[in-house]
N, CA, C and O of each residue as an XYZ file, in Angstrom:
588
protein
N      -3.438      9.693      4.741
C      -3.722      8.643      3.733
C      -3.645      7.014      4.649
O      -2.599      6.957      5.297
N      -4.267      6.121      4.759
C      -3.859      4.990      5.387
C      -3.246      4.022      4.387
O      -3.051      4.012      3.171
N      -3.039      3.265      5.351
C      -2.304      1.857      4.288
C      -2.769      0.788      5.512
O      -2.852      1.001      6.722
N      -3.107     -0.739      4.553
C      -2.798     -1.665      5.276
C      -1.468     -2.063      4.633
O      -1.133     -1.696      3.507
N      -0.830     -2.741      5.332
C       0.807     -3.132      4.798
C       0.835     -4.622      5.407
O       0.839     -4.797      6.625
N       0.856     -5.765      4.415
C       1.149     -7.009      4.442
C       2.621     -7.466      4.033
O       2.898     -7.301      2.845
N       3.634     -8.036      4.882
C       4.736     -8.583      4.319
C       4.301     -9.745      3.620
O       3.666    -10.594      4.246
N       4.618     -9.943      2.101
C       4.080    -11.166      1.601
C       5.674    -11.939      0.795
O       6.621    -11.297      0.339
N       5.606    -12.647      0.815
C       6.314    -13.834     -0.137
C       6.206    -13.762     -1.693
O       7.065    -13.749     -2.575
N       5.136    -13.728     -1.707
C       4.666    -13.384     -3.317
C       3.581    -12.883     -3.747
O       2.723    -13.596     -3.228
N       3.012    -12.034     -4.425
C       1.448    -11.330     -4.705
C       1.294    -11.073     -6.381
O       2.173    -11.048     -7.243
N      -0.314    -10.877     -6.502
C      -0.046    -10.581     -7.918
C      -1.841     -9.668     -7.422
O      -2.538     -9.922     -6.440
N      -2.132     -8.503     -8.661
C      -3.405     -7.905     -8.709
C      -3.774     -8.161    -10.434
O      -2.996     -8.174    -11.388
N      -4.707     -8.279    -10.410
C      -5.189     -8.714    -11.915
C      -6.515     -7.969    -12.137
O      -6.998     -7.473    -11.119
N      -7.252     -7.785    -13.390
C      -7.912     -6.779    -13.822
C      -8.698     -7.971    -14.998
O      -8.210     -8.551    -15.968
N      -9.770     -8.001    -14.547
C     -10.993     -8.590    -16.011
C      -9.779    -10.012    -16.000
O      -9.517    -10.598    -17.051
N      -9.222    -10.356    -14.840
C      -8.746    -12.012    -15.507
C      -7.325    -11.611    -15.862
O      -6.548    -12.556    -15.731
N      -6.820    -10.602    -16.230
C      -5.106    -10.517    -16.867
C      -4.265    -10.010    -15.275
O      -4.813     -9.434    -14.335
N      -3.525    -10.227    -15.322
C      -2.448    -10.031    -14.726
C      -1.538     -8.300    -14.705
O      -0.495     -8.218    -15.355
N      -1.953     -7.293    -14.078
C      -1.806     -6.358    -14.519
C      -0.086     -5.682    -13.309
O       0.427     -4.568    -13.410
N       0.274     -6.581    -12.528
C       1.104     -6.500    -11.677
C       1.755     -7.799    -10.653
O       0.894     -8.672    -10.536
N       2.554     -8.012    -10.181
C       3.227     -9.122     -9.523
C       4.168     -8.885     -9.217
O       4.849     -8.440    -10.140
N       4.861     -8.970     -7.910
C       5.954     -9.375     -7.027
C       5.898    -10.273     -6.550
O       4.882    -10.919     -6.296
N       7.732    -10.699     -6.157
C       8.203    -11.873     -5.495
C       8.172    -11.466     -3.931
O       7.119    -10.870     -3.701
N       8.987    -11.594     -2.776
C       9.335    -10.811     -1.770
C       8.997     -9.779     -1.681
O       9.198     -9.160     -2.725
N       8.349     -8.957     -0.578
C       7.971     -7.686     -0.532
C       6.783     -7.504      0.818
O       6.568     -8.054      1.898
N       6.198     -6.385      0.002
C       5.362     -5.795      0.730
C       3.297     -5.394     -0.366
O       2.910     -4.651     -1.268
N       2.891     -6.102      0.238
C       1.546     -5.334     -0.483
C       0.795     -4.546      0.272
O       0.487     -4.669      1.457
N       0.441     -3.487     -0.726
C       0.134     -2.198      0.317
C      -1.043     -1.890     -0.200
O      -1.056     -1.349     -1.306
N      -2.197     -2.148      0.440
C      -3.772     -1.336      0.269
C      -3.549      0.459      0.597
O      -3.434      0.815      1.770
N      -3.505      1.484     -0.520
C      -3.386      2.567      0.397
C      -4.565      3.213     -0.511
O      -4.811      3.225     -1.717
N      -5.374      3.921      1.040
C      -6.137      4.730      0.862
C      -5.923      6.253      1.251
O      -5.352      6.576      2.293
N      -6.596      7.474      0.021
C      -6.300      8.601      0.208
C      -7.601      9.423      0.577
O      -8.665      9.402     -0.043
N      -7.249     10.268      1.900
C      -8.443     11.148      2.367
C      -8.427     12.451      1.482
O      -7.660     12.960      0.664
N      -9.620     12.736      2.032
C      -9.871     13.653      1.378
C      -9.010     15.238      1.640
O      -9.059     16.237      0.922
N      -8.329     15.051      2.776
C      -7.531     16.297      3.268
C      -6.152     16.000      3.265
O      -5.322     16.632      3.919
N      -5.811     14.678      2.255
C      -4.098     14.358      1.955
C      -3.746     15.356      1.385
O      -4.514     16.166      0.866
N      -2.075     15.453      1.418
C      -1.617     16.425      0.542
C      -0.346     15.662      0.136
O      -0.122     14.472      0.357
N       0.539     16.642     -0.566
C       1.766     16.044     -0.660
C       2.621     14.852      0.540
O       3.055     13.700      0.518
N       2.498     16.043      1.545
C       3.616     15.551      2.504
C       2.834     14.152      3.084
O       3.537     13.389      3.747
N       1.589     13.830      2.889
C       1.402     12.416      3.198
C       1.859     11.280      2.539
O       2.281     10.225      3.012
N       1.725     11.623      1.421
C       2.422     10.932     -0.013
C       3.778     10.438      0.663
O       4.097      9.266      0.863
N       4.471     11.528      0.957
C       6.338     11.555      1.263
C       6.261     11.007      2.677
O       7.048     10.077      2.851
N       5.722     11.246      3.453
C       5.472     10.258      4.605
C       5.516      8.735      4.676
O       6.365      8.002      5.183
N       4.321      8.436      4.001
C       3.898      6.969      3.680
C       5.043      5.947      3.013
O       5.171      4.746      3.248
N       5.926      6.875      2.009
C       6.597      6.423      0.897
C       7.943      6.003      1.672
O       8.453      4.906      1.444
N       8.533      6.952      2.643
C       9.456      6.716      3.684
C       9.041      5.928      4.735
O       9.776      5.308      5.503
N       7.986      5.967      4.742
C       7.757      4.807      5.925
C       7.806      3.676      5.497
O       8.269      2.752      6.166
N       7.236      3.507      4.043
C       7.409      1.591      3.899
C       8.727      1.338      3.458
O       9.322      0.305      3.764
N       9.312      2.411      2.612
C      10.822      2.054      2.333
C      11.256      1.428      3.375
O      11.724      0.312      3.152
N      11.246      1.952      4.908
C      12.563      2.028      6.248
C      11.778      0.995      6.739
O      12.509      0.170      7.286
N      10.310      0.597      6.794
C       9.687     -0.524      8.025
C      10.468     -1.376      8.088
O      10.750     -1.917      7.019
N      11.005     -1.760      9.071
C      11.807     -2.847      9.338
C      10.904     -3.900     10.184
O      10.681     -4.150     11.368
N      10.462     -4.434      8.749
C       9.421     -5.689      9.726
C      10.009     -7.336      8.626
O       9.402     -8.406      8.665
N      10.972     -7.132      7.974
C      11.743     -8.293      7.712
C      12.659     -9.061      8.741
O      13.060     -8.558      9.791
N      12.918    -10.234      8.350
C      13.705    -10.766      9.197
C      15.323    -10.921      9.215
O      15.804    -11.785      8.481
N      16.108    -10.200      9.943
C      17.540    -10.489     10.124
C      18.091    -11.874      9.815
O      17.519    -12.782      9.212
N      19.697    -11.859     10.509
C      19.778    -13.328     10.268
C      19.589    -14.297     11.520
O      19.882    -15.490     11.591
N      19.081    -13.555     12.390
C      18.542    -14.181     13.757
C      16.927    -14.263     14.018
O      16.368    -14.571     15.070
N      16.421    -13.954     12.954
C      14.921    -14.231     12.562
C      14.136    -12.963     13.273
O      12.926    -12.895     13.489
N      14.985    -12.133     13.531
C      14.031    -10.759     14.552
C      13.692     -9.655     12.942
O      14.323     -9.708     11.886
N      12.716     -8.904     13.224
C      12.221     -7.938     12.350
C      13.256     -7.137     12.439
O      13.336     -6.581     13.535
N      14.172     -6.848     11.592
C      14.761     -5.511     11.805
C      15.147     -5.115     10.738
O      15.974     -4.204     10.777
N      14.730     -5.607      9.452
C      15.281     -5.159      8.270
C      14.413     -4.676      7.248
O      13.375     -5.324      7.379
N      14.290     -3.865      6.283
C      13.700     -2.833      5.492
C      13.604     -3.151      4.120
O      14.618     -3.602      3.587
N      12.444     -2.984      3.353
C      12.473     -3.239      1.755
C      14.130     -3.115      0.978
O      14.830     -3.862      0.296
N      14.272     -1.365      1.680
C      15.627     -1.216      1.182
C      17.026     -2.224      1.203
O      17.920     -2.466      0.392
N      16.678     -2.691      2.666
C      18.001     -3.336      2.908
C      17.627     -4.732      2.171
O      18.565     -5.229      1.548
N      16.503     -5.379      2.149
C      16.533     -6.790      1.395
C      16.446     -6.885      0.144
O      16.754     -7.918     -0.452
N      15.825     -5.360     -0.687
C      16.022     -5.589     -2.272
C      14.444     -5.831     -2.308
O      13.877     -5.607     -3.377
N      13.810     -6.204     -1.382
C      12.074     -6.285     -2.304
C      11.424     -5.912     -2.853
O      11.607     -4.748     -3.208
N      10.334     -6.552     -3.267
C       9.495     -5.277     -4.256
C       8.344     -4.894     -3.152
O       8.215     -5.201     -1.967
N       7.770     -4.304     -3.810
C       5.956     -3.663     -3.373
C       4.944     -3.646     -4.603
O       5.155     -3.336     -5.776
N       3.885     -4.036     -4.028
C       2.679     -4.219     -4.782
C       1.499     -2.942     -4.088
O       0.819     -3.078     -3.072
N       1.547     -1.795     -4.966
C       0.576     -0.796     -4.073
C      -0.796     -1.019     -5.042
O      -0.806     -1.278     -6.245
N      -1.591     -0.892     -4.415
C      -3.285     -1.036     -4.969
C      -4.078     -0.093     -4.047
O      -4.250     -0.068     -2.828
N      -4.451      0.589     -4.954
C      -5.624      1.817     -4.437
C      -6.719      1.196     -3.423
O      -7.168      0.062     -3.590
N      -7.003      1.808     -2.648
C      -8.174      1.058     -1.924
C      -8.948      2.365     -0.978
O      -8.592      2.790      0.121
N     -10.070      2.796     -1.799
C     -10.769      4.050     -1.070
C     -11.701      3.690      0.440
O     -12.170      4.323      1.386
N     -11.622      2.410      0.017
C     -12.722      1.870      1.452
C     -11.984      1.906      2.794
O     -12.480      2.150      3.893
N     -10.665      1.608      2.497
C      -9.890      2.050      3.994
C     -10.516      3.693      4.299
O     -10.370      3.805      5.516
N     -10.951      4.613      3.935
C     -11.386      5.829      4.285
C     -13.084      5.669      4.756
O     -13.757      6.695      4.852
N     -13.545      4.657      4.964
C     -15.290      4.037      5.345
C     -15.151      4.732      6.762
O     -14.233      4.826      7.577
N     -16.685      5.254      6.689
C     -16.912      5.547      7.970
C     -17.606      4.467      8.682
O     -18.099      3.722      7.836
N     -17.866      4.048      9.911
C     -19.110      2.976      9.856
C     -19.472      3.138     11.527
O     -19.475      2.326     12.452
N     -19.727      4.376     11.451
C     -20.318      4.778     13.263
C     -21.514      4.426     13.275
O     -21.979      3.621     14.082
N     -22.416      5.235     11.989
C     -23.704      4.817     12.009
C     -24.125      4.227     11.199
O     -23.523      4.282     10.127
N     -25.158      3.508     11.276
C     -26.212      2.812     10.294
C     -24.904      1.291     10.205
O     -24.043      0.870     10.978
N     -25.315      0.954      9.066
C     -24.343     -0.726      8.609
C     -23.940     -0.285      7.358
O     -23.016     -1.016      7.000
N     -24.165      0.494      6.582
C     -24.110      1.251      5.162
C     -22.390      2.188      5.390
O     -22.398      3.374      5.718
N     -21.079      1.434      5.158
C     -19.991      2.498      5.071
C     -20.361      3.866      4.601
O     -21.151      3.993      3.665
N     -19.852      4.854      5.178
C     -20.034      5.897      4.158
C     -18.474      6.630      3.574
O     -17.484      6.253      4.200
N     -18.244      7.582      2.489
C     -17.201      7.280      2.556
C     -16.456      9.036      1.922
O     -15.693      9.295      0.991
N     -16.992      9.722      2.736
C     -17.116     11.194      2.083
C     -15.725     11.083      2.690
O     -14.934     11.507      1.847
N     -15.250     10.793      3.510
C     -13.505     10.885      4.104
C     -12.929     11.062      2.748
O     -12.176     11.991      2.459
N     -13.332     10.087      1.887
C     -12.110      9.740      0.951
C     -12.094     11.093     -0.231
O     -12.964     11.856     -0.651
N     -10.685     10.923     -0.481
C     -10.500     11.672     -1.781
C     -11.402     11.617     -2.807
O     -11.996     10.550     -2.963
N     -11.664     12.633     -3.623
C     -12.287     12.756     -4.845
C     -11.309     12.128     -5.905
O     -10.090     12.248     -5.785
N     -11.871     11.482     -6.906
C     -10.663     10.525     -7.600
C      -9.813     11.066     -8.509
O      -8.898     10.364     -8.939
N      -9.959     12.312     -8.923
C      -9.008     12.995     -9.337
C      -7.670     13.136     -8.408
O      -6.555     12.790     -8.799
N      -7.963     13.737     -7.022
C      -6.981     13.781     -6.419
C      -6.206     12.732     -5.853
O      -5.049     12.623     -5.446
N      -7.370     11.869     -5.970
C      -6.756     10.346     -5.048
C      -5.915      9.528     -5.824
O      -5.275      8.642     -5.259
N      -5.827      9.694     -7.005
C      -5.021      9.425     -8.388
C      -3.793     10.000     -7.887
O      -2.947      9.369     -7.254
N      -3.727     11.292     -8.213
C      -2.924     11.985     -8.215
C      -1.548     11.659     -7.096
O      -0.349     11.572     -7.361
N      -2.326     11.516     -5.665
C      -1.406     11.433     -4.533
C      -1.080      9.742     -4.518
O       0.072      9.473     -4.176
N      -1.675      8.957     -4.741
C      -1.170      7.676     -5.218
C      -0.052      7.347     -6.219
O       0.841      6.541     -5.959
N      -0.136      7.924     -7.218
C       0.956      8.027     -8.560
C       2.119      8.852     -7.596
O       3.269      8.435     -7.453
N       1.706      9.824     -7.106
C       3.149     10.182     -6.274
C       3.528      9.136     -5.178
O       4.667      8.670     -5.136
N       2.796      8.863     -4.509
C       3.518      7.501     -3.644
C       4.418      6.723     -4.271
O       5.624      6.634     -4.040
N       3.674      6.083     -5.197
C       4.074      4.930     -6.097
C       5.513      5.757     -6.619
O       6.534      5.259     -6.145
N       5.678      6.665     -7.312
C       7.005      7.860     -7.569
C       8.120      7.716     -6.626
O       9.241      7.287     -6.898
N       7.587      8.218     -5.211
C       8.416      8.329     -4.476
C       9.089      7.409     -4.035
O      10.283      7.507     -3.751
N       8.084      5.925     -3.870
C       8.951      4.691     -3.568
C       9.711      3.924     -4.481
O      10.275      2.874     -4.172
N       9.732      4.455     -5.639
C      10.556      4.044     -6.847
C      11.688      5.238     -6.684
O      12.567      4.908     -7.479
N      12.026      6.265     -6.144
C      13.026      7.178     -5.950
C      13.678      7.044     -4.687
O      14.672      7.667     -4.315
N      12.913      6.015     -3.942
C      13.541      5.436     -2.562
C      14.638      4.020     -2.968
O      15.445      3.418     -2.261
N      14.265      3.849     -4.317
C      15.081      2.700     -4.942
C      13.937      1.256     -5.088
O      14.165      0.320     -5.854
N      12.915      1.327     -4.334
C      11.976      0.742     -4.269
C      11.511     -0.335     -5.948
O      11.710      0.240     -7.019
N      11.059     -1.485     -5.973
C      10.886     -1.856     -7.313
C       9.375     -2.200     -7.092
O       9.095     -3.340     -6.722
N       8.130     -1.040     -7.352
C       7.232     -1.197     -7.446
C       6.079     -1.490     -8.545
O       6.094     -0.753     -9.532
N       5.448     -2.122     -8.501
C       4.219     -2.756     -9.543
C       2.483     -1.932     -8.351
O       2.233     -1.771     -7.157
N       1.871     -1.707     -9.516
C       0.582     -1.722     -9.135
C      -0.414     -1.717     -9.551
O      -0.294     -1.719    -10.777
N      -1.606     -1.709     -9.216
C      -2.972     -2.085     -9.731
C      -3.257     -1.055    -10.321
O      -2.463     -0.116    -10.261
N      -4.506     -0.928    -11.081
C      -5.282      0.073    -12.210
C      -5.926      1.050    -10.984
O      -6.584      0.550    -10.071
N      -5.771      1.894    -11.038
C      -6.497      3.104     -9.694
C      -8.098      3.011    -10.577
O      -8.222      3.264    -11.776
N      -9.181      2.605     -9.681
C     -10.522      2.870     -9.993
C     -11.087      1.252    -10.153
O     -12.137      0.829     -9.668
N     -10.098      0.466    -10.969
C     -10.700     -0.556    -11.397
C     -11.168     -1.664    -10.381
O     -10.981     -1.757     -9.168
N     -11.628     -2.221    -10.991
C     -12.180     -3.464     -9.884
C     -10.630     -4.725    -10.080
O     -10.064     -5.086    -11.112
N     -10.449     -4.976     -9.106
C      -9.563     -5.760     -8.907
C      -9.439     -6.916     -8.249
O     -10.103     -6.958     -7.213
N      -8.620     -8.162     -8.580
C      -8.537     -9.120     -7.737
C      -7.151     -8.930     -7.390
O      -6.447     -8.392     -8.245
N      -6.447     -9.386     -5.921
C      -5.452     -9.238     -5.498
C      -5.133    -10.689     -4.585
O      -5.650    -11.074     -3.537
N      -4.267    -11.194     -5.278
C      -3.815    -12.442     -4.705
C      -2.206    -12.373     -3.593
O      -1.079    -12.057     -3.975
N      -2.412    -12.571     -2.917
C      -0.847    -12.394     -1.952
C      -0.692    -14.025     -0.807
O      -1.684    -14.635     -0.407
N       0.492    -14.355     -0.543
C       0.651    -15.089      0.063
C       1.169    -14.311      1.401
O       2.230    -13.716      1.217
N       0.729    -14.225      2.449
C       1.139    -13.100      3.691
C       2.092    -14.012      4.363
O       1.769    -15.105      4.826
N       3.224    -13.533      4.392
C       4.391    -14.257      5.207
C       4.655    -13.709      6.639
O       5.340    -12.736      6.955
N       3.907    -14.614      7.479
C       4.258    -14.579      8.752
C       3.554    -15.062      9.549
O       3.993    -15.826     10.409
N       2.022    -14.660      9.433
C       1.453    -13.050      8.981
C       2.171    -12.192      9.508
O       2.456    -12.247     10.704
N       2.611    -11.203      8.673
C       2.559     -9.656      9.328
C       1.817     -8.997      8.639
O       2.048     -8.979      7.430
N       0.854     -8.354      9.090
C       0.225     -7.097      8.817
C      -0.025     -6.195      9.561
O      -0.279     -6.458     10.737
N      -0.031     -4.410      8.943
C       0.337     -3.634      9.712
C      -0.650     -2.555      9.071
O      -1.068     -2.502      7.914
N      -1.012     -1.351     10.614
C      -1.579     -0.876      9.849
C      -0.922      0.919      9.865
O      -0.436      1.453     10.863
N      -1.094      1.622      8.408
C      -0.245      2.847      8.833
C      -1.303      4.176      8.469
O      -2.192      4.194      7.618
N      -0.863      5.336      9.468
C      -1.977      6.372      8.941
C      -0.602      7.525      9.174
O       0.246      7.618     10.061
N      -0.864      8.289      7.946
C       0.260      9.358      7.870
C      -0.246     10.615      8.942
O       0.605     11.502      8.990
N      -1.313     10.848      9.713
C      -1.878     11.056     10.538
C      -1.724     11.037     12.181
O      -2.130     11.799     13.059
N      -0.797      9.576     12.199
C      -0.511      9.380     13.541
C       0.935      9.370     13.705
O       1.429      9.209     14.821
């Protein structure tokens, strides 16, 4: 799994002009599921997101996690994170999981985050979505369950 993680002061996702998920302070996570990902990858990503220390402590140092701050998480599926751009100018997506499997692992990651005590909002799997966020910092990280 690959994830783009952005610390946000607020964010929302909409489909066809209707807001389907929104959060206050927390993380926006764009999540891509690879063809060879398994439940262990969902476990890893969920645990890392819950405990990633990228929120400021009383001294302004990045030292607190979502579990420490009570922050929320907006999880949005994004298969394009698995794009291959080595050859030509058109991305290839053969490294992305098939939709049924990708949705299973996406939902599993969301459930694992909820089990960690994180308030999770989601996009709609497979839909064209508009994501709005105010990036706080800005802080943006890349996570890969294979690294």
